[in-house]
C-alpha positions as CSV (number, residue, x, y, z in Angstrom):
1,X,-16.2,-101.7,-106.3
2,X,-17.8,-105.0,-105.4
3,X,-15.5,-107.9,-104.9
4,X,-15.3,-110.3,-107.8
5,X,-16.4,-113.8,-106.7
6,X,-17.9,-115.7,-109.6
7,X,-16.0,-116.8,-112.7
8,X,-18.2,-118.1,-115.5
9,X,-16.7,-119.9,-118.5
10,X,-17.9,-121.0,-121.8
11,X,-16.7,-124.6,-122.5
12,X,-15.9,-125.2,-126.2
13,X,-13.1,-123.0,-127.5
14,X,-12.6,-121.3,-124.1
15,X,-11.6,-124.1,-121.7
16,X,-11.1,-127.0,-124.2
17,X,-9.7,-127.2,-127.6
18,X,-12.7,-128.7,-129.4
19,X,-13.4,-126.3,-132.3
20,X,-11.9,-128.5,-135.0
21,X,-14.0,-131.4,-133.9
22,X,-17.2,-129.3,-133.9
23,X,-16.4,-128.2,-137.5
24,X,-15.7,-131.8,-138.6
25,X,-18.9,-133.1,-137.0
26,X,-21.0,-130.4,-138.7
27,X,-19.5,-131.2,-142.1
28,X,-20.2,-134.9,-141.5
29,X,-23.8,-134.2,-140.5
30,X,-24.2,-132.2,-143.7
31,X,-22.9,-135.1,-145.8
32,X,-25.1,-137.7,-144.1
33,X,-28.2,-135.5,-144.5
34,X,-27.5,-134.6,-148.1
35,X,-27.4,-130.9,-147.5
36,X,-24.5,-128.6,-148.7
37,X,-21.5,-128.2,-146.5
38,X,-21.1,-124.8,-145.0
39,X,-17.7,-123.2,-145.0
40,X,-15.4,-123.7,-141.9
41,X,-15.8,-120.0,-141.1
42,X,-19.6,-120.2,-141.3
43,X,-19.6,-123.1,-138.9
44,X,-17.2,-121.4,-136.5
45,X,-19.4,-118.4,-136.5
46,X,-22.4,-120.3,-135.0
47,X,-20.3,-122.0,-132.3
48,X,-21.9,-121.0,-128.9
49,X,-25.5,-121.3,-130.0
50,X,-27.7,-124.2,-129.1
51,X,-27.9,-126.7,-132.0
52,X,-31.4,-125.8,-133.1
53,X,-30.5,-122.2,-133.4
54,X,-27.2,-123.0,-135.1
55,X,-29.0,-125.1,-137.7
56,X,-31.4,-122.2,-138.4
57,X,-28.5,-119.8,-139.0
58,X,-26.6,-122.2,-141.3
59,X,-29.7,-123.3,-143.2
60,X,-32.1,-120.3,-143.0
61,X,-34.3,-121.5,-145.9
62,X,-34.8,-125.0,-144.7
63,X,-38.2,-125.6,-143.3
64,X,-38.2,-129.4,-142.9
65,X,-38.5,-130.1,-139.2
66,X,-37.6,-133.8,-139.8
67,X,-34.5,-132.9,-141.7
68,X,-33.5,-130.5,-138.9
69,X,-33.8,-133.1,-136.2
70,X,-32.0,-135.7,-138.4
71,X,-29.1,-133.2,-138.9
72,X,-28.9,-132.5,-135.1
73,X,-28.9,-136.3,-134.4
74,X,-26.2,-137.0,-137.0
75,X,-24.0,-134.2,-135.6
76,X,-24.4,-135.4,-132.1
77,X,-23.7,-139.0,-132.9
78,X,-20.5,-138.2,-134.9
79,X,-19.3,-135.7,-132.3
80,X,-19.7,-138.3,-129.6
81,X,-17.4,-140.6,-131.7
82,X,-14.8,-137.9,-132.0
83,X,-15.0,-137.3,-128.2
84,X,-14.2,-140.9,-127.2
85,X,-11.1,-139.2,-125.9
86,X,-12.4,-135.8,-124.5
87,X,-11.0,-132.7,-126.1
88,X,-8.0,-131.5,-124.2
89,X,-7.9,-128.4,-122.0
90,X,-6.0,-125.4,-123.4
91,X,-2.5,-124.9,-121.9
92,X,-2.7,-123.6,-118.3
93,X,-6.4,-124.0,-117.9
94,X,-6.5,-126.7,-115.3
95,X,-3.8,-125.2,-113.2
96,X,-5.6,-121.8,-113.3
97,X,-9.0,-123.3,-112.5
98,X,-7.5,-125.1,-109.5
99,X,-5.9,-121.9,-108.3
100,X,-9.2,-119.9,-108.7
101,X,-11.2,-122.5,-106.8
102,X,-8.6,-122.8,-104.0
103,X,-8.7,-119.0,-103.7
104,X,-12.4,-119.1,-103.0
105,X,-13.9,-118.1,-106.3
106,X,-17.2,-119.8,-107.3
107,X,-16.7,-121.4,-110.7
108,X,-19.4,-121.9,-113.3
109,X,-19.9,-123.0,-116.9
110,X,-22.4,-121.5,-119.3
111,X,-22.4,-123.5,-122.5
112,X,-24.3,-124.1,-125.7
113,X,-23.9,-127.8,-125.1
114,X,-26.8,-130.0,-124.1
115,X,-26.9,-131.2,-120.5
116,X,-26.2,-134.8,-121.7
117,X,-23.2,-133.5,-123.8
118,X,-21.7,-131.5,-121.0
119,X,-22.1,-134.3,-118.5
120,X,-20.4,-136.7,-120.9
121,X,-17.3,-134.5,-121.3
122,X,-17.2,-133.6,-117.6
123,X,-17.3,-137.3,-116.8
124,X,-14.5,-137.9,-119.3
125,X,-12.4,-135.4,-117.5
126,X,-13.5,-136.7,-114.0
127,X,-14.9,-133.2,-113.2
128,X,-18.6,-133.9,-112.7
129,X,-18.7,-132.1,-109.4
130,X,-15.9,-129.6,-110.1
131,X,-17.9,-126.5,-110.9
132,X,-20.3,-124.8,-108.4
133,X,-23.0,-124.7,-111.2
134,X,-23.3,-125.4,-114.9
135,X,-26.0,-124.3,-117.2
136,X,-26.7,-125.8,-120.7
137,X,-28.6,-124.6,-123.7
138,X,-31.3,-127.3,-123.6
139,X,-32.4,-126.4,-120.0
140,X,-32.6,-122.7,-120.4
141,X,-32.5,-120.1,-123.2
142,X,-29.7,-120.2,-125.8
143,X,-27.1,-117.5,-125.9
144,X,-27.1,-114.5,-126.3
145,X,-30.2,-114.4,-124.1
146,X,-29.0,-113.5,-120.6
147,X,-31.2,-116.0,-118.7
148,X,-28.4,-118.5,-118.4
149,X,-26.3,-116.0,-116.6
150,X,-29.2,-114.8,-114.5
151,X,-29.7,-118.3,-113.2
152,X,-26.0,-118.7,-112.4
153,X,-25.9,-115.4,-110.5
154,X,-29.0,-116.3,-108.6
155,X,-27.6,-119.6,-107.6
156,X,-24.3,-118.0,-106.5
157,X,-26.1,-115.1,-104.7
158,X,-24.0,-112.7,-106.7
159,X,-24.7,-109.4,-108.4
160,X,-23.7,-108.9,-112.1
161,X,-20.7,-106.8,-111.2
162,X,-19.4,-109.6,-108.9
163,X,-18.9,-111.9,-111.9
164,X,-17.2,-112.2,-115.2
165,X,-18.1,-114.2,-118.3
166,X,-15.1,-115.6,-120.3
167,X,-15.8,-116.7,-123.8
168,X,-14.5,-117.1,-127.4
169,X,-17.6,-116.2,-129.4
170,X,-19.7,-113.0,-129.8
171,X,-22.7,-114.9,-128.4
172,X,-20.8,-115.4,-125.1
173,X,-19.9,-111.7,-124.9
174,X,-23.3,-110.5,-126.0
175,X,-25.0,-112.7,-123.4
176,X,-22.7,-111.1,-120.8
177,X,-23.5,-107.6,-122.0
178,X,-27.2,-108.5,-121.9
179,X,-26.9,-109.6,-118.3
180,X,-24.7,-106.6,-117.3
181,X,-21.8,-109.0,-116.5
182,X,-18.3,-107.9,-117.5
183,X,-17.1,-109.9,-120.5
184,X,-13.7,-111.4,-121.1
185,X,-12.8,-112.3,-124.7
186,X,-10.3,-115.1,-125.6
187,X,-8.7,-115.1,-129.1
188,X,-7.7,-118.7,-129.4
189,X,-11.1,-120.3,-129.9
190,X,-13.9,-119.9,-132.5
191,X,-13.5,-116.3,-133.5
192,X,-10.6,-113.8,-134.0
193,X,-10.2,-110.9,-131.6
194,X,-11.2,-108.4,-134.3
195,X,-14.7,-110.0,-134.2
196,X,-14.8,-110.3,-130.4
197,X,-13.7,-106.7,-129.8
198,X,-17.0,-105.5,-131.4
199,X,-18.7,-106.7,-128.2
200,X,-16.6,-104.3,-126.1
201,X,-15.1,-106.8,-123.6
202,X,-13.5,-105.4,-120.5
203,X,-10.5,-107.7,-121.1
204,X,-9.1,-109.4,-124.3
205,X,-6.6,-112.2,-123.9
206,X,-4.5,-114.4,-126.2
207,X,-3.6,-117.0,-123.5
208,X,-5.6,-118.3,-120.6
209,X,-2.8,-117.4,-118.1
210,X,-3.4,-113.7,-118.8
211,X,-6.7,-114.0,-116.9
212,X,-4.8,-114.9,-113.7
213,X,-2.6,-111.8,-114.1
214,X,-5.6,-109.6,-114.6
215,X,-7.4,-111.1,-111.6
216,X,-4.4,-110.4,-109.4
217,X,-4.6,-106.7,-110.3
218,X,-8.3,-106.3,-109.3
219,X,-9.2,-104.5,-106.1
220,X,-9.8,-106.9,-103.2
221,X,-9.0,-109.9,-105.4
222,X,-9.4,-113.3,-103.8
223,X,-6.1,-114.4,-105.4
224,X,-4.2,-111.6,-103.7
225,X,-5.8,-112.4,-100.4
226,X,-4.9,-116.1,-100.7
227,X,-1.3,-115.3,-101.5
228,X,-0.9,-112.6,-98.7
Protein backbone atom coordinates (compact mmCIF):
# COMPACT_ATOMS: atom_id res chain seq x y z
CA UNK A 1 0.00 0.00 0.00
CA UNK A 2 1.33 3.44 -0.93
CA UNK A 3 2.09 5.78 1.92
CA UNK A 4 -0.63 8.35 2.53
CA UNK A 5 0.92 11.80 2.20
CA UNK A 6 -1.75 14.31 1.07
CA UNK A 7 -4.76 15.29 3.19
CA UNK A 8 -7.37 17.28 1.27
CA UNK A 9 -10.19 19.05 3.05
CA UNK A 10 -13.40 20.78 2.09
CA UNK A 11 -13.74 24.11 3.93
CA UNK A 12 -17.34 24.97 4.89
CA UNK A 13 -18.93 22.35 7.12
CA UNK A 14 -15.75 20.29 7.32
CA UNK A 15 -13.11 22.55 8.85
CA UNK A 16 -15.25 25.55 9.87
CA UNK A 17 -18.74 25.84 11.36
CA UNK A 18 -20.29 28.04 8.67
CA UNK A 19 -23.36 26.12 7.48
CA UNK A 20 -25.82 28.29 9.41
CA UNK A 21 -24.39 31.45 7.88
CA UNK A 22 -24.59 30.01 4.37
CA UNK A 23 -28.25 29.14 4.86
CA UNK A 24 -29.01 32.59 6.27
CA UNK A 25 -27.23 34.35 3.40
CA UNK A 26 -29.10 32.26 0.82
CA UNK A 27 -32.43 33.19 2.40
CA UNK A 28 -31.48 36.86 2.45
CA UNK A 29 -30.49 36.74 -1.23
CA UNK A 30 -33.87 35.22 -2.04
CA UNK A 31 -35.65 38.01 -0.18
CA UNK A 32 -33.60 40.76 -1.81
CA UNK A 33 -34.17 39.31 -5.28
CA UNK A 34 -37.86 38.69 -4.81
CA UNK A 35 -37.71 34.95 -5.37
CA UNK A 36 -39.20 32.31 -3.05
CA UNK A 37 -37.05 31.10 -0.20
CA UNK A 38 -35.98 27.50 -0.42
CA UNK A 39 -36.16 25.32 2.65
CA UNK A 40 -33.16 25.04 4.96
CA UNK A 41 -32.75 21.42 3.88
CA UNK A 42 -32.76 22.36 0.21
CA UNK A 43 -30.08 24.98 0.79
CA UNK A 44 -27.96 22.58 2.81
CA UNK A 45 -28.24 20.08 -0.01
CA UNK A 46 -26.43 22.37 -2.48
CA UNK A 47 -23.59 23.36 -0.16
CA UNK A 48 -20.35 22.32 -1.83
CA UNK A 49 -21.34 23.39 -5.32
CA UNK A 50 -20.07 26.57 -6.95
CA UNK A 51 -22.67 29.33 -6.63
CA UNK A 52 -23.80 29.32 -10.29
CA UNK A 53 -24.47 25.58 -10.13
CA UNK A 54 -26.11 25.92 -6.70
CA UNK A 55 -28.51 28.56 -8.04
CA UNK A 56 -29.42 26.34 -10.99
CA UNK A 57 -30.29 23.48 -8.63
CA UNK A 58 -32.37 25.68 -6.32
CA UNK A 59 -34.15 27.53 -9.14
CA UNK A 60 -34.15 25.12 -12.11
CA UNK A 61 -36.89 26.96 -14.02
CA UNK A 62 -35.26 30.40 -13.78
CA UNK A 63 -33.72 31.49 -17.06
CA UNK A 64 -32.97 35.15 -16.32
CA UNK A 65 -29.17 35.53 -16.39
CA UNK A 66 -29.40 39.00 -14.85
CA UNK A 67 -31.45 37.74 -11.92
CA UNK A 68 -29.03 34.86 -11.39
CA UNK A 69 -26.05 37.21 -11.20
CA UNK A 70 -27.97 39.57 -8.92
CA UNK A 71 -28.78 36.67 -6.60
CA UNK A 72 -25.15 35.56 -6.47
CA UNK A 73 -24.02 39.12 -5.75
CA UNK A 74 -26.59 39.57 -3.00
CA UNK A 75 -25.61 36.26 -1.43
CA UNK A 76 -21.93 37.16 -1.52
CA UNK A 77 -22.43 40.65 -0.12
CA UNK A 78 -24.54 39.43 2.80
CA UNK A 79 -22.27 36.49 3.54
CA UNK A 80 -19.28 38.82 3.73
CA UNK A 81 -21.16 40.84 6.34
CA UNK A 82 -21.82 37.70 8.37
CA UNK A 83 -18.14 36.74 8.09
CA UNK A 84 -16.82 40.00 9.54
CA UNK A 85 -15.73 37.61 12.29
CA UNK A 86 -14.70 34.45 10.42
CA UNK A 87 -16.65 31.27 11.15
CA UNK A 88 -14.88 29.28 13.87
CA UNK A 89 -13.10 26.01 13.33
CA UNK A 90 -14.82 22.94 14.65
CA UNK A 91 -13.39 21.60 17.92
CA UNK A 92 -10.01 19.97 17.53
CA UNK A 93 -9.48 21.02 13.91
CA UNK A 94 -6.57 23.43 14.36
CA UNK A 95 -4.68 21.17 16.76
CA UNK A 96 -5.10 18.26 14.35
CA UNK A 97 -4.06 20.25 11.27
CA UNK A 98 -0.94 21.42 13.09
CA UNK A 99 -0.09 17.86 14.07
CA UNK A 100 -0.61 16.64 10.50
CA UNK A 101 1.58 19.37 9.05
CA UNK A 102 4.31 18.79 11.63
CA UNK A 103 4.24 15.07 10.82
CA UNK A 104 5.00 15.81 7.17
CA UNK A 105 1.63 15.54 5.47
CA UNK A 106 0.88 17.90 2.62
CA UNK A 107 -2.36 19.74 3.39
CA UNK A 108 -4.80 21.00 0.76
CA UNK A 109 -8.22 22.63 0.54
CA UNK A 110 -10.73 21.85 -2.22
CA UNK A 111 -13.72 24.16 -1.88
CA UNK A 112 -16.80 25.44 -3.64
CA UNK A 113 -15.83 28.94 -2.52
CA UNK A 114 -14.45 31.51 -4.92
CA UNK A 115 -10.77 32.36 -4.74
CA UNK A 116 -11.64 35.78 -3.33
CA UNK A 117 -13.89 34.22 -0.71
CA UNK A 118 -11.35 31.65 0.42
CA UNK A 119 -8.57 34.25 0.55
CA UNK A 120 -10.77 36.43 2.73
CA UNK A 121 -11.45 33.72 5.30
CA UNK A 122 -7.86 32.46 5.28
CA UNK A 123 -6.71 36.02 5.89
CA UNK A 124 -9.20 36.33 8.74
CA UNK A 125 -7.71 33.25 10.36
CA UNK A 126 -4.13 34.35 9.53
CA UNK A 127 -3.65 31.19 7.45
CA UNK A 128 -2.99 32.52 3.95
CA UNK A 129 0.19 30.45 3.56
CA UNK A 130 -0.84 27.55 5.82
CA UNK A 131 -1.90 24.99 3.21
CA UNK A 132 0.38 23.57 0.53
CA UNK A 133 -2.27 24.19 -2.14
CA UNK A 134 -5.88 25.36 -2.30
CA UNK A 135 -8.28 25.06 -5.21
CA UNK A 136 -11.53 27.02 -5.62
CA UNK A 137 -14.62 26.54 -7.75
CA UNK A 138 -14.16 29.68 -9.85
CA UNK A 139 -10.68 28.69 -11.07
CA UNK A 140 -11.42 25.10 -12.04
CA UNK A 141 -14.52 22.91 -12.43
CA UNK A 142 -17.16 22.68 -9.73
CA UNK A 143 -17.56 19.59 -7.60
CA UNK A 144 -18.25 16.73 -8.22
CA UNK A 145 -16.01 17.01 -11.31
CA UNK A 146 -12.63 15.50 -10.32
CA UNK A 147 -10.47 18.20 -11.96
CA UNK A 148 -9.97 20.04 -8.66
CA UNK A 149 -8.45 16.95 -7.09
CA UNK A 150 -6.41 16.10 -10.18
CA UNK A 151 -4.81 19.54 -9.96
CA UNK A 152 -4.02 19.11 -6.28
CA UNK A 153 -2.51 15.67 -6.83
CA UNK A 154 -0.43 16.95 -9.72
CA UNK A 155 0.91 19.81 -7.61
CA UNK A 156 1.74 17.45 -4.74
CA UNK A 157 3.24 14.80 -7.07
CA UNK A 158 0.95 12.23 -5.51
CA UNK A 159 -1.07 9.31 -6.82
CA UNK A 160 -4.79 9.11 -5.92
CA UNK A 161 -4.18 6.33 -3.40
CA UNK A 162 -1.67 8.55 -1.57
CA UNK A 163 -4.37 11.08 -0.67
CA UNK A 164 -7.71 11.32 1.07
CA UNK A 165 -10.55 13.81 0.57
CA UNK A 166 -12.45 14.82 3.72
CA UNK A 167 -15.87 16.40 3.26
CA UNK A 168 -19.38 16.91 4.58
CA UNK A 169 -21.38 16.84 1.34
CA UNK A 170 -22.13 14.19 -1.30
CA UNK A 171 -20.42 16.47 -3.84
CA UNK A 172 -17.14 16.23 -1.89
CA UNK A 173 -17.31 12.45 -1.71
CA UNK A 174 -18.49 12.02 -5.29
CA UNK A 175 -15.62 14.20 -6.49
CA UNK A 176 -13.22 11.97 -4.55
CA UNK A 177 -14.74 8.84 -6.05
CA UNK A 178 -14.53 10.35 -9.53
CA UNK A 179 -10.82 10.99 -8.94
CA UNK A 180 -10.21 7.55 -7.38
CA UNK A 181 -9.22 9.28 -4.13
CA UNK A 182 -10.40 7.62 -0.89
CA UNK A 183 -13.21 9.68 0.67
CA UNK A 184 -13.80 10.46 4.34
CA UNK A 185 -17.27 11.63 5.40
CA UNK A 186 -17.95 13.91 8.38
CA UNK A 187 -21.44 13.94 9.87
CA UNK A 188 -21.42 17.34 11.61
CA UNK A 189 -21.67 19.58 8.52
CA UNK A 190 -24.21 20.06 5.74
CA UNK A 191 -25.59 16.54 5.42
CA UNK A 192 -26.40 13.63 7.76
CA UNK A 193 -24.37 10.47 7.63
CA UNK A 194 -27.28 8.54 6.10
CA UNK A 195 -26.89 10.69 2.97
CA UNK A 196 -23.09 10.59 2.92
CA UNK A 197 -22.92 6.82 3.31
CA UNK A 198 -24.54 6.48 -0.12
CA UNK A 199 -21.20 7.63 -1.60
CA UNK A 200 -19.34 4.70 0.03
CA UNK A 201 -16.65 6.59 2.00
CA UNK A 202 -13.72 4.59 3.35
CA UNK A 203 -14.24 6.26 6.73
CA UNK A 204 -17.21 7.98 8.39
CA UNK A 205 -16.59 10.15 11.45
CA UNK A 206 -18.71 12.20 13.85
CA UNK A 207 -15.84 14.22 15.33
CA UNK A 208 -12.72 15.56 13.63
CA UNK A 209 -10.43 13.92 16.20
CA UNK A 210 -11.51 10.52 14.89
CA UNK A 211 -9.52 11.23 11.73
CA UNK A 212 -6.30 11.39 13.73
CA UNK A 213 -7.03 8.03 15.35
CA UNK A 214 -7.68 6.50 11.92
CA UNK A 215 -4.51 7.98 10.43
CA UNK A 216 -2.45 6.51 13.26
CA UNK A 217 -3.73 3.05 12.36
CA UNK A 218 -2.73 3.23 8.69
CA UNK A 219 0.36 1.32 7.45
CA UNK A 220 3.53 3.44 7.35
CA UNK A 221 1.63 6.45 8.68
CA UNK A 222 3.56 9.68 9.00
CA UNK A 223 1.96 10.32 12.40
CA UNK A 224 3.30 7.03 13.72
CA UNK A 225 6.77 7.72 12.33
CA UNK A 226 6.80 11.17 13.97
CA UNK A 227 5.87 9.77 17.36
CA UNK A 228 8.30 6.85 17.18
